[in-house]
Residue, then its C-alpha position, 0 to 999 in steps of 0.5 A: m381819187k387813191l392817194p400814192a405812197f409818197r415813196d412811190l413818187i420820189i424822183f431825187e432825194n439828198d440831206d436838203y431835198i427831194v423832188v418828186n414826180k407829182p401825179p395828175f389832180l393833186a393839189t400841191l398845197e391845200d385848195r380851197s375844198f375842204n379836207a382835200s388832200n394834197l401834195l405837201t401833207l404827204a411830203r409831212q407825213y415823210h418828212p416833218d419838215a418839208q416846204a415845197c419850194h414852187r406849185l404845179d397846177k392841179e392837173t399838172s404832172g411832173c417834177l416838183a421841188i421839196a426842201k426838207n429844212p429851211e435853209a434849203y427852202r430860201h436857197l432854191s427860192m432865190q434861184f426861181e426868184n431869180r430865173q436860175v431855175n431850169k423848167i422843162y414841160h411837155a405839152v400836147a397842143w391841138g394843131s400843126h406847128e413848127f416852133k424853133d425856140l420861138l419866144v412869146d414875150r407876153a404879160i399876164q395879169p391873174g382874173l377872178k375865179g382863177i382865170a389868168k389873161l393876157a394883158y400889158k398891164g399885167k406882170p411880164a412874162q415869156t416862154y420859150f416854145t419848141t417842136l418836139e414831134k408832129f402828128g397830123r393834127h397835134t404837135l408835143v411842144e417842149c415849153k420853157p418858162i423864163t418867169g412862173r405867172m399862172h398858167q403861163i404856159r397855157l396863155h402863152l400856148a393858146y396866144l400861139k393858136a396852139s391852146i393845149v389839149q383838153d384845157e377848155m378854159y383857154g381854148g383847148e378842145p378835148l380829144y376823142l378817139s373817134s377822131l383820130k380812129r376811122k374804124f371805132n366804134l363805141a359800145k351801145n348806150t355809152e357816151e365816148q370818154p376823152v383820151i385825157k381828163r385833164f390838159a395835157l401838161h407835164s413838168y418834164q425836167l428841173g435843173f437847180t443848184l444844191l447847197n454846196e453849188e453842184p448842179v443837179l438835173v431832174t427827169a420825170e417820166y410821163p405819167k400813164d394818161f400822158d403817155v397812152l396819149v402820146k403814144l396814141l397820136r403817134k401811132n394814129g395822128 
C-alpha cells in the first residue's frame, strides 16, 4: 500500500497528544512481517518521542491516540486501564437487528494464531451495542467497548449472530454488489470483488481527559471504503 503522509492523518493535536484517523491495512505497531510499515514509525518521523497509547487491529480504521511525551503517555494509559476512555466504534453487521444499549458481558480468551474465543475462564469483557441504521439484510451498529480485549467487538457481535461484514474469522461473509443490485452485470472473464476488502469496523470516536483535566472528544470520518459500503447499503438495502 502507498503510505499516507502522517500530517494528513491528524484530526487532533496539542502539546501532549496527537489523534489520527488510522487508515485500514496499516498496523499500529511493528507486526511480524519483515520491514512492514506501521503507524508508530510514521508518527516518530513526525515527532521522535511519539508513543501509541493503544492499538487498533490492522484492518480497523479510525481514532488512534498517540502521546508526545512520557507524562502524557502515562496519563492516558491510566485512563485506559481505569476504563475512563470513551470509545465508540461503528460496524456494518450481517442481519437485521434492533439493539438498544444492549450489553454483552462475555469473557474472552486469546487463542493461537491470533484468534480469540469466548470462554468462561477468559478475561472479563463488556460491550454495549445500539442500532444506528437498518438496511434490509444488514445493520449499522454503534459499539461501545468498556474493556479492551482482543477482537472484543468482533466476537461479541458474532455472539449476537451479527457478524461483521467481511470478518470471515468470526463468521462474517463478504458482501458483493451482485447481491444488492438486481441488474448487476459483471464484465466477461472477471471475478467479482467484495464491496469492502476488510472487516467493516471503524473507530468513530475517542473521548479522554487532557493533562489539564480538560475533556476532549475526537471524531474520525469514515474512510472511503467504509463510506462507499454504507452509501451502497442506504441506496440498495
